TIVEX-275940 format. One record per residue (C-alpha): residue number from 1; residue in one letter; chain; x, y, z. Coordinates in Angstrom, 2 decimals. Example, Ala and Ser with C-alpha at 12.3 -4.5 7.8 and 13.67 -1.06 7.14 Angstrom:
- 1 A A 12.30 -4.50 7.80;
- 2 S A 13.67 -1.06 7.14;
//
This chain:
- 1 M A -0.03 0.14 -0.05;
- 2 F A 2.73 2.50 1.03;
- 3 G A 5.76 0.68 -0.80;
- 4 D A 8.93 -0.13 0.76;
- 5 V A 8.35 2.43 3.54;
- 6 R A 5.63 0.51 4.72;
- 7 Y A 4.14 3.91 5.80;
- 8 N A 2.17 6.75 5.12;
- 9 N A 5.13 9.05 3.87;
- 10 F A 4.46 12.72 3.88;
- 11 N A 7.25 13.29 1.23;
- 12 S A 5.52 10.76 -1.11;
- 13 Y A 2.40 12.78 -0.56;
- 14 L A 3.88 15.96 -1.46;
- 15 Q A 5.74 14.80 -4.48;
- 16 K A 2.49 13.39 -5.83;
- 17 K A 0.69 16.38 -5.29;
- 18 F A 3.12 18.78 -6.63;
- 19 G A 4.78 16.66 -8.88;
- 20 C A 8.35 17.86 -7.72;
- 21 R A 10.66 18.03 -4.61;
- 22 V A 8.60 20.04 -2.19;
- 23 Y A 10.87 21.23 1.23;
- 24 K A 9.78 22.83 4.32;
- 25 I A 11.60 26.09 5.29;
- 26 S A 11.83 26.51 9.08;
- 27 L A 10.97 30.01 10.50;
- 28 D A 11.67 31.74 13.59;
- 29 A A 9.42 34.89 13.58;
- 30 G A 10.57 35.47 17.17;
- 31 L A 6.59 34.72 18.94;
- 32 G A 7.74 33.71 22.23;
- 33 C A 5.65 31.21 24.56;
- 34 P A 3.25 31.69 27.05;
- 35 N A 4.82 29.20 29.19;
- 36 R A 8.32 30.62 28.98;
- 37 E A 6.80 33.99 29.76;
- 38 L A 5.61 32.85 33.03;
- 39 G A 9.23 31.19 33.79;
- 40 T A 7.93 27.58 33.11;
- 41 P A 9.22 26.33 30.09;
- 42 C A 8.62 22.70 29.01;
- 43 V A 11.47 20.87 30.62;
- 44 Y A 12.71 19.47 27.22;
- 45 C A 13.14 22.95 25.52;
- 46 D A 15.88 25.26 25.12;
- 47 A A 16.51 29.32 24.51;
- 48 Q A 15.58 28.74 20.88;
- 49 G A 12.14 27.55 21.46;
- 50 S A 13.23 24.28 19.18;
- 51 G A 14.27 26.63 16.44;
- 52 T A 16.85 27.73 14.45;
- 53 G A 17.63 30.84 16.70;
- 54 A A 17.12 32.98 13.66;
- 55 S A 14.88 35.75 15.65;
- 56 L A 17.61 36.09 18.21;
- 57 E A 19.91 37.20 15.22;
- 58 Q A 17.31 39.58 14.34;
- 59 A A 16.84 37.75 11.15;
- 60 S A 13.47 38.60 8.95;
- 61 I A 11.25 36.17 7.36;
- 62 E A 12.28 37.29 4.19;
- 63 D A 15.91 36.98 4.95;
- 64 Q A 15.42 33.23 6.23;
- 65 M A 12.90 32.57 3.30;
- 66 T A 15.33 33.94 0.64;
- 67 K A 18.29 32.34 2.48;
- 68 W A 16.83 28.86 2.63;
- 69 M A 15.03 28.52 -0.68;
- 70 R A 18.56 29.16 -1.85;
- 71 S A 19.96 26.87 -0.56;
- 72 Y A 17.77 24.09 -0.70;
- 73 R A 17.32 24.71 -4.72;
- 74 K A 21.23 24.35 -4.85;
- 75 Y A 21.79 21.07 -2.60;
- 76 Y A 18.48 19.31 -3.05;
- 77 S A 17.23 20.35 -6.38;
- 78 A A 14.44 21.36 -4.64;
- 79 E A 11.29 23.19 -6.70;
- 80 K A 8.29 24.27 -4.26;
- 81 F A 8.23 24.93 -0.98;
- 82 I A 6.45 25.26 2.33;
- 83 A A 6.87 28.17 4.93;
- 84 Y A 7.14 26.45 8.35;
- 85 F A 6.75 28.58 11.43;
- 86 Q A 8.29 26.31 13.73;
- 87 A A 10.28 28.05 16.56;
- 88 Y A 8.04 28.86 19.82;
- 89 T A 4.42 29.27 19.75;
- 90 N A 3.26 30.79 16.25;
- 91 T A -0.23 31.87 16.98;
- 92 H A 0.86 33.73 20.13;
- 93 A A 0.11 37.20 18.44;
- 94 T A -3.05 39.20 17.81;
- 95 V A -4.89 38.14 14.51;
- 96 S A -3.62 41.09 12.55;
- 97 E A 0.18 40.80 13.31;
- 98 L A 0.05 37.01 12.64;
- 99 K A -1.95 37.43 9.10;
- 100 Q A 0.71 39.93 8.18;
- 101 L A 3.75 37.29 8.94;
- 102 Y A 2.13 34.41 7.24;
- 103 I A 1.56 36.81 4.09;
- 104 R A 5.50 37.85 4.23;
- 105 A A 6.24 34.22 4.04;
- 106 L A 3.83 33.23 1.38;
- 107 H A 4.22 36.17 -1.02;
- 108 F A 7.57 34.43 -2.44;
- 109 D A 7.25 32.40 -5.86;
- 110 D A 7.22 28.80 -5.83;
- 111 V A 6.18 28.88 -1.97;
- 112 V A 3.11 26.45 -1.99;
- 113 G A 1.99 26.08 1.43;
- 114 L A 2.08 27.00 5.24;
- 115 A A 2.59 25.36 8.24;
- 116 I A 2.07 26.80 11.80;
- 117 G A 3.66 25.54 14.80;
- 118 T A 1.72 26.05 18.03;
- 119 R A 0.15 25.04 21.23;
- 120 P A -3.33 23.52 21.70;
- 121 D A -4.12 25.93 24.31;
- 122 C A -3.13 29.10 22.34;
- 123 V A -5.76 29.20 18.93;
- 124 D A -9.63 30.64 19.15;
- 125 H A -11.62 30.73 16.51;
- 126 E A -11.05 33.99 15.28;
- 127 K A -7.24 32.61 14.79;
- 128 I A -8.39 29.31 12.63;
- 129 D A -10.86 31.13 10.92;
- 130 M A -7.60 33.89 9.72;
- 131 I A -5.34 30.66 8.97;
- 132 S A -8.22 29.01 7.18;
- 133 S A -8.42 32.11 4.91;
- 134 F A -5.15 31.15 3.01;
- 135 A A -6.08 27.26 2.90;
- 136 G A -8.00 28.04 -0.67;
- 137 D A -4.55 28.53 -2.22;
- 138 Y A -1.92 26.82 -0.11;
- 139 E A -1.37 23.53 1.24;
- 140 V A -2.04 24.91 5.00;
- 141 W A -1.46 22.87 8.49;
- 142 V A -1.58 23.67 11.81;
- 143 E A 0.49 21.55 13.98;
- 144 Y A -0.32 21.16 17.53;
- 145 G A 2.46 20.21 20.55;
- 146 M A 0.33 16.91 21.97;
- 147 Q A 3.36 15.18 22.99;
- 148 T A 1.23 12.71 25.31;
- 149 S A -2.47 11.99 26.42;
- 150 H A -1.51 11.45 29.50;
- 151 D A -2.15 14.67 31.85;
- 152 K A 0.18 13.31 34.58;
- 153 T A 3.28 13.56 32.38;
- 154 L A 2.04 16.69 30.77;
- 155 S A 2.21 18.46 34.12;
- 156 L A 5.78 16.44 34.59;
- 157 I A 7.19 18.17 31.60;
- 158 Q A 5.71 21.19 32.29;
- 159 R A 3.47 21.69 29.03;
- 160 G A 1.10 24.24 30.93;
- 161 H A -2.08 22.54 29.20;
- 162 T A -4.10 19.23 29.35;
- 163 Y A -5.33 16.66 26.72;
- 164 A A -8.46 18.11 26.63;
- 165 D A -6.99 20.86 25.44;
- 166 L A -5.69 19.27 22.44;
- 167 K A -9.05 17.68 21.69;
- 168 K A -10.46 20.90 22.13;
- 169 A A -8.12 22.56 19.45;
- 170 V A -8.58 19.84 17.26;
- 171 A A -12.37 20.17 17.18;
- 172 M A -12.00 23.49 16.52;
- 173 T A -9.72 23.27 13.54;
- 174 K A -11.82 20.33 11.95;
- 175 G A -13.64 21.30 9.11;
- 176 S A -12.07 24.48 8.50;
- 177 G A -9.97 23.77 5.47;
- 178 V A -6.63 23.39 7.54;
- 179 K A -5.16 19.87 8.03;
- 180 I A -4.00 19.05 11.43;
- 181 C A -0.56 17.42 12.54;
- 182 V A 0.09 16.29 16.19;
- 183 H A 3.38 15.94 17.86;
- 184 V A 4.30 13.03 20.16;
- 185 I A 6.97 12.22 22.00;
- 186 I A 8.27 8.88 22.64;
- 187 G A 10.49 8.19 25.71;
- 188 L A 8.85 11.03 28.19;
- 189 P A 9.77 10.81 31.54;
- 190 G A 7.96 8.21 33.70;
- 191 E A 5.77 6.95 30.77;
- 192 S A 5.61 2.87 30.00;
- 193 Y A 5.22 1.11 27.14;
- 194 D A 1.39 0.96 27.80;
- 195 D A 1.67 4.82 28.19;
- 196 I A 3.01 5.29 24.86;
- 197 M A 0.59 2.81 23.26;
- 198 Q A -2.38 4.36 24.69;
- 199 T A -1.08 7.77 23.04;
- 200 A A -0.76 5.90 20.29;
- 201 H A -4.70 4.34 20.29;
- 202 E A -5.68 8.16 21.27;
- 203 V A -4.03 9.69 18.23;
- 204 A A -5.62 6.95 16.11;
- 205 Q A -9.07 8.38 17.08;
- 206 L A -8.50 11.82 16.74;
- 207 G A -9.33 12.24 13.21;
- 208 I A -6.32 14.10 12.27;
- 209 D A -4.34 14.27 9.07;
- 210 G A -0.62 13.69 10.06;
- 211 V A 1.69 12.88 13.30;
- 212 K A 4.89 13.91 14.02;
- 213 I A 6.93 11.16 16.33;
- 214 H A 9.61 12.75 18.07;
- 215 L A 12.37 10.75 20.40;
- 216 L A 13.36 12.39 23.44;
- 217 H A 16.58 13.86 23.58;
- 218 V A 18.11 16.02 25.90;
- 219 I A 19.28 19.48 24.83;
- 220 K A 21.93 21.71 26.39;
- 221 G A 20.53 24.46 29.13;
- 222 S A 17.35 22.60 29.26;
- 223 Q A 15.99 21.30 32.52;
- 224 L A 15.60 17.80 31.02;
- 225 E A 19.59 17.96 30.94;
- 226 Q A 19.77 18.51 34.77;
- 227 W A 17.53 15.44 35.73;
- 228 Y A 19.58 13.57 32.89;
- 229 L A 22.97 14.44 34.73;
- 230 N A 21.75 13.67 37.71;
- 231 G A 20.46 10.24 36.90;
- 232 D A 16.89 11.24 37.31;
- 233 I A 15.74 9.87 33.90;
- 234 R A 16.94 7.14 31.64;
- 235 L A 16.80 7.50 27.99;
- 236 L A 15.46 5.12 25.23;
- 237 D A 17.93 2.90 23.29;
- 238 K A 18.03 3.03 19.52;
- 239 E A 16.49 -0.79 19.11;
- 240 T A 13.69 -0.14 22.02;
- 241 Y A 12.94 3.35 20.11;
- 242 V A 12.79 1.48 16.68;
- 243 H A 10.12 -1.25 18.29;
- 244 F A 8.29 1.39 20.09;
- 245 V A 8.03 3.12 16.89;
- 246 C A 6.63 0.48 14.87;
- 247 D A 4.10 -0.62 17.46;
- 248 F A 3.04 2.98 17.10;
- 249 L A 2.67 3.27 13.61;
- 250 E A 0.54 -0.16 13.64;
- 251 V A -2.21 1.30 15.56;
- 252 L A -2.61 4.44 13.36;
- 253 P A -5.37 4.73 10.77;
- 254 P A -3.63 4.46 7.23;
- 255 N A -4.69 7.67 6.01;
- 256 I A -3.07 9.75 8.40;
- 257 L A 0.28 11.24 6.77;
- 258 I A 3.87 10.25 9.05;
- 259 Q A 5.63 13.52 8.63;
- 260 R A 8.64 12.51 11.20;
- 261 L A 9.78 9.65 12.69;
- 262 T A 12.47 10.60 15.10;
- 263 G A 13.61 14.07 16.43;
- 264 E A 16.92 15.18 15.89;
- 265 R A 19.24 18.47 17.12;
- 266 H A 22.63 19.47 16.18;
- 267 Q A 25.18 17.91 17.92;
- 268 D A 26.53 21.30 19.50;
- 269 M A 23.32 21.36 21.10;
- 270 L A 22.75 17.99 21.84;
- 271 T A 23.65 16.01 25.22;
- 272 A A 21.95 12.84 24.56;
- 273 P A 21.52 10.19 22.99;
- 274 K A 24.17 10.42 20.65;
- 275 W A 22.90 7.90 18.29;
- 276 C A 19.85 9.98 17.16;
- 277 L A 22.72 12.41 15.15;
- 278 Q A 22.05 9.28 12.76;
- 279 K A 18.69 10.18 11.16;
- 280 A A 19.13 8.21 8.40;
- 281 V A 20.03 5.36 10.19;
- 282 V A 17.38 5.40 12.65;
- 283 I A 14.94 5.80 9.77;
- 284 R A 16.45 3.02 7.65;
- 285 D A 15.86 0.53 10.81;
- 286 I A 12.39 1.39 11.00;
- 287 Q A 11.98 0.37 7.69;
- 288 R A 13.43 -2.74 8.16;
- 289 E A 11.94 -3.74 11.28;
- 290 L A 8.56 -3.00 9.55;
- 291 K A 9.55 -5.07 6.77;
- 292 R A 10.83 -8.04 9.24;
- 293 R A 7.55 -8.27 10.65;
- 294 N A 5.57 -8.14 7.52;
- 295 S A 3.92 -5.06 8.87;
- 296 R A 2.76 -1.69 7.83;
- 297 Q A 1.02 1.40 9.06;
- 298 G A -2.26 0.39 10.22;
- 299 L A -2.06 -3.18 10.87;
- 300 R A -3.53 -3.16 14.09;
- 301 W A -6.00 -0.03 13.68;
- 302 K A -9.25 -0.45 15.01;
- 303 D A -11.93 1.98 14.22;
- 304 K A -14.38 2.39 17.27;
- 305 N A -17.05 3.61 15.02;
- 306 S A -16.90 1.33 11.67;
- 307 G A -16.00 -1.67 13.66;
- 308 L A -12.64 -2.67 11.43;
//
């Protein structure tokens, strides 16, 4: 169904839809984060808000777009682009301010899409309506940081929202013309295998369009780094992570697009695990494990409504 990769690969979806190589350009608009403003950032986050740090260097949206479009065209033969507002919380401003930011990124030739990374407690109907106004002309996604379906873990990692907030944001976005992607993290402190698979089953029932699966990794300067150095948490080894991801994929509906299978950070920012620097190897091992099992995304998916 999915070819050799055995899952619904996002890059293949873009290639089929646009007929060429499409690359996401990660943008840092410097919008900040409500958690960070309260002095309680997520325990795994660094000062750059999981972004490039471009806003700290005062690089404009236009400069960032120009730089990365040129680079991706030269080195990867990219032809089309998606403007991806990645760093921090990219709905954390007024509707008019956000709209102008998005317009500035979309006015470039060969930009075919808009992706907005944000928190589920930082959207409302007015913002979703504004974002949906772009959906007639562009491939538009909102990416919500779900991380887990367990409120006890969300509290531990200082997310500042609940799983109910995520479900509310998803319900608000459905039917707007905006596609929905959620981010989950495998290996969060205190979570068992059963906890991880419960999150997988919850994701399967959300009725969303895409998912990004991240590995818990320790970034320098984060609170998580202190927990790790103090011996308070243990990280997954590569083999365990690969098995967990394959199990996760097996219970997801086959229509969900898989946008990411692991997380990584530049080696200068990474404390552990070092094996995650070999992203291509991790993805290869996931594909090999699915093939070894003769498995695929959706193999164990159960639709509560249809009985499948």
